[in-house]
C-alpha positions in Angstrom: -34.4 41.5 -11.9 -38.1 41.3 -12.8 -40.8 40.2 -10.3 -41.3 36.8 -12.1 -37.6 36.0 -11.9 -37.6 37.0 -8.2 -40.5 34.7 -7.4 -39.0 31.8 -9.4 -35.7 32.1 -7.5 -37.5 32.3 -4.2 -39.4 29.1 -5.0 -36.3 27.2 -6.0 -34.0 28.6 -3.3 -32.7 26.1 -0.8 -34.0 27.0 2.7 -30.5 27.2 4.3 -29.3 29.8 1.7 -32.2 32.2 1.9 -31.1 35.7 3.0 -27.5 34.7 3.7 -24.6 37.2 3.4 -22.4 35.9 0.6 -19.3 37.7 2.1 -19.8 36.3 5.6 -17.1 33.7 6.3 -19.8 31.3 7.7 -21.3 31.0 4.2 -18.5 28.7 3.2 -19.6 26.3 5.9 -23.2 26.4 4.7 -22.1 25.7 1.2 -19.9 22.8 2.3 -22.8 21.2 4.2 -25.0 21.5 1.1 -22.4 19.8 -1.1 -22.0 17.0 1.3 -25.8 16.5 1.9 -26.8 16.5 -1.8 -25.7 13.3 -3.4 -26.1 14.6 -7.0 -24.0 17.7 -6.3 -21.4 15.8 -4.4 -20.8 13.6 -7.5 -20.3 16.8 -9.6 -17.6 17.9 -7.2 -16.1 14.4 -7.3 -15.9 14.7 -11.0 -14.3 18.2 -10.9 -11.8 17.2 -8.3 -10.8 14.1 -10.3 -10.1 16.3 -13.3 -8.0 18.7 -11.3 -6.0 15.8 -9.7 -5.3 14.3 -13.2 -4.0 17.7 -14.4 -1.2 17.9 -11.8 2.4 17.7 -13.1 4.9 15.5 -11.3 8.1 16.9 -9.7 8.9 19.6 -7.2 6.7 22.3 -5.7 3.5 22.3 -3.7 -0.1 22.5 -5.0 -2.1 25.5 -3.9 -5.9 25.6 -4.0 -7.6 29.0 -4.0 -11.1 29.3 -2.4 -11.0 26.1 -0.5 -13.6 26.9 2.2 -16.6 25.0 0.9 -14.9 22.1 -0.8 -13.0 18.9 0.0 -10.3 18.8 -2.7 -7.8 17.9 0.0 -9.4 14.4 0.1 -8.1 14.0 -3.5 -4.7 15.7 -3.3 -2.6 14.8 -0.2 -0.6 17.8 1.2 -2.8 20.3 -0.6 -2.2 23.9 0.5 -5.8 25.0 1.1 -6.5 28.7 1.2 -9.1 31.4 1.6 -9.0 35.1 1.3 -9.9 35.4 5.0 -8.6 33.3 7.9 -10.5 30.1 8.5 -10.0 27.1 10.7 -10.6 24.8 7.7 -7.7 26.1 5.6 -4.0 26.3 5.9 -3.4 29.8 4.4 -5.2 33.1 4.2 -4.1 34.8 1.0 -5.3 36.8 -2.0 -4.5 35.3 -5.4 -3.7 38.8 -6.7 -0.7 39.0 -4.2 0.5 35.8 -2.7 3.1 35.6 0.1 5.0 32.8 -1.7 8.5 32.5 -3.1 9.1 32.6 -6.9 8.6 29.2 -8.4 7.4 27.7 -5.2 4.4 25.9 -6.7 3.9 23.2 -9.3 0.2 24.0 -9.5 -2.6 26.3 -8.6 -6.1 24.7 -8.7 -9.6 26.1 -8.2 -13.3 25.5 -8.7 -15.6 28.4 -9.3 -13.0 31.0 -8.1 -11.5 32.6 -11.1 -14.6 34.7 -11.9 -14.5 36.2 -8.4 -11.0 37.7 -8.9 -11.5 41.4 -9.4 -8.2 41.9 -11.3 -7.3 38.7 -13.2 -4.3 40.4 -14.8 -2.7 40.7 -11.4 -3.6 37.0 -10.7 -2.2 35.8 -14.0 1.1 37.7 -13.4 1.3 36.6 -9.8 0.6 33.0 -10.6 3.3 33.2 -13.4 5.7 34.3 -10.6 4.8 31.6 -8.1 4.3 28.6 -10.4 7.5 27.0 -11.7 8.2 26.3 -15.3 6.2 23.3 -16.5 3.7 23.9 -13.7 0.0 24.7 -14.3 -3.0 26.6 -13.3 -6.1 24.4 -13.5 -9.7 25.4 -13.0 -13.3 24.5 -13.5 -15.3 27.7 -14.3 -18.7 28.8 -15.5 -18.8 29.1 -19.3 -20.7 31.0 -21.9 -23.1 29.5 -24.4 -26.6 30.6 -25.4 -28.0 28.1 -23.0 -25.7 29.0 -20.2 -26.5 32.7 -20.7 -30.2 32.0 -20.5 -29.8 29.9 -17.3 -27.3 32.1 -15.5 -29.2 35.3 -16.0 -32.4 33.8 -14.8 -31.5 31.4 -12.0 -28.2 32.6 -10.5 -27.6 35.4 -8.1 -24.1 36.3 -9.6 -23.7 38.7 -12.6 -23.1 37.0 -16.0 -21.6 39.6 -18.4 -20.1 38.1 -21.6 -20.4 41.5 -23.3 -18.2 43.3 -20.8 -15.3 45.4 -22.3 -13.1 44.9 -19.3 -11.7 41.9 -17.5 -11.8 43.8 -14.2 -14.9 44.5 -12.1 -15.7 46.4 -8.9 -16.3 44.3 -5.8 -17.7 44.9 -2.3 -16.5 41.5 -1.0 -14.9 38.2 -1.9 -18.1 36.6 -3.2 -20.5 39.4 -3.8 -18.4 40.7 -6.7 -18.0 38.5 -9.8 -18.6 38.0 -13.5 -19.5 34.4 -14.2 -18.6 34.8 -17.9 -15.0 35.9 -17.1 -13.2 32.7 -18.0 -14.9 32.7 -21.4 -14.1 36.4 -21.9 -10.4 35.9 -21.1 -9.6 32.5 -22.6 -12.0 32.4 -25.5 -13.3 35.8 -26.7 -10.1 37.6 -25.8 -7.7 34.7 -26.3 -5.4 36.7 -28.6 -5.1 39.5 -26.0 -4.4 36.9 -23.2 -1.7 35.2 -25.3 0.0 38.5 -26.1 -0.1 39.9 -22.6 0.8 36.6 -20.8 3.3 34.6 -23.0 4.3 32.7 -19.9 1.0 30.9 -20.1 -0.1 28.4 -22.8 -3.7 27.2 -22.9 -3.3 23.5 -22.8 -6.9 22.4 -22.1 -10.1 24.3 -22.8 -13.0 21.8 -22.6 -16.6 23.1 -22.3 -18.9 20.6 -20.7 -21.8 19.9 -18.3 -24.8 21.7 -19.8 -27.5 20.3 -17.4 -26.1 18.5 -14.4 -25.1 21.5 -12.2 -28.5 23.1 -12.9 -30.3 19.9 -12.0 -28.3 19.6 -8.8 -29.4 23.0 -7.6 -25.8 24.0 -6.9 -25.1 25.5 -3.5 -28.1 27.9 -3.5 -31.1 26.0 -4.9 -33.0 22.7 -4.3 -31.8 19.6 -6.0 -34.1 18.4 -8.8 -32.7 14.9 -9.2 -31.7 12.0 -6.9 -28.0 10.9 -6.8 -28.7 7.6 -8.6 -29.8 9.5 -11.8 -26.3 11.1 -12.2 -24.8 8.7 -14.8 -28.0 8.6 -16.9 -28.1 12.4 -17.1 -24.4 12.6 -17.8 -24.9 10.2 -20.7 -27.8 12.3 -22.0 -25.6 15.4 -22.0 -22.9 14.1 -24.3 -24.4 15.1 -27.7 -24.7 18.8 -26.6 -21.9 19.0 -24.0 -19.9 21.5 -25.9 -22.6 23.6 -27.7 -24.7 24.0 -24.5 -21.9 24.0 -21.9 -22.4 25.7 -18.6 -18.9 25.0 -17.4 -15.4 24.5 -18.8 -12.3 22.7 -17.6 -9.3 24.9 -18.3 -5.6 24.2 -17.9 -2.8 26.8 -18.4 0.8 25.5 -18.6 3.7 27.7 -17.4 6.3 28.0 -20.1 9.7 29.7 -20.4 9.2 32.9 -22.4 11.3 32.7 -25.6 14.0 35.4 -25.9 12.8 38.6 -27.5 9.3 38.3 -25.9 8.4 40.3 -22.8 7.2 38.5 -19.7 
């Protein structure tokens, strides 16, 4: 990172997030407090959670959320199985999405926001989720996305790596949050979609909707200062519509668990 970028990030950084250890379990509490205290950011999470709730199939099976620590999705989905990779008093389960202590077909859905790109081996996750989600169930997520605009923003203003040119889906990690590739969902479900569909015929991409080119940046997210008051949310959302797809910074993605036709490997 060049000195100009470092200075800019230091100026925009929220005081409560300066010099924090991303892998410290207490970081989730700091992020949660920020989400609740920033009206514009809170409305973004309200929108994300409403999308995930609307994705849920009816029928048997529980709904598991990965990476629940900083959020409040349980306010939207009663009985939600909240989880984190490390034990926390705020969640019901401590588990790793790459190896879940759950029975085959126990879930009707796995949901997550800003989590997929932190999973070091998404092939393991996709296989494990195919085991634990019943036929007709889903994996639904909101994830960072790749566009020219998103690439420019993420590489200049965000502390996490953004590597749309990576050859591999996997990445090395030192901890649950310090390792990531923010472009991972785009790599797997857009650039390498044919590879994904060949390797995981159990999953069908049902929804892939890029959106939100400006609002998260303006909100400051969970690491920077907000640049807009909450009452401006709807106005800025309307202004985004003409370029929502071409300049998207996020995507709403839904995978549907299907029965593998005979003759195809699972």
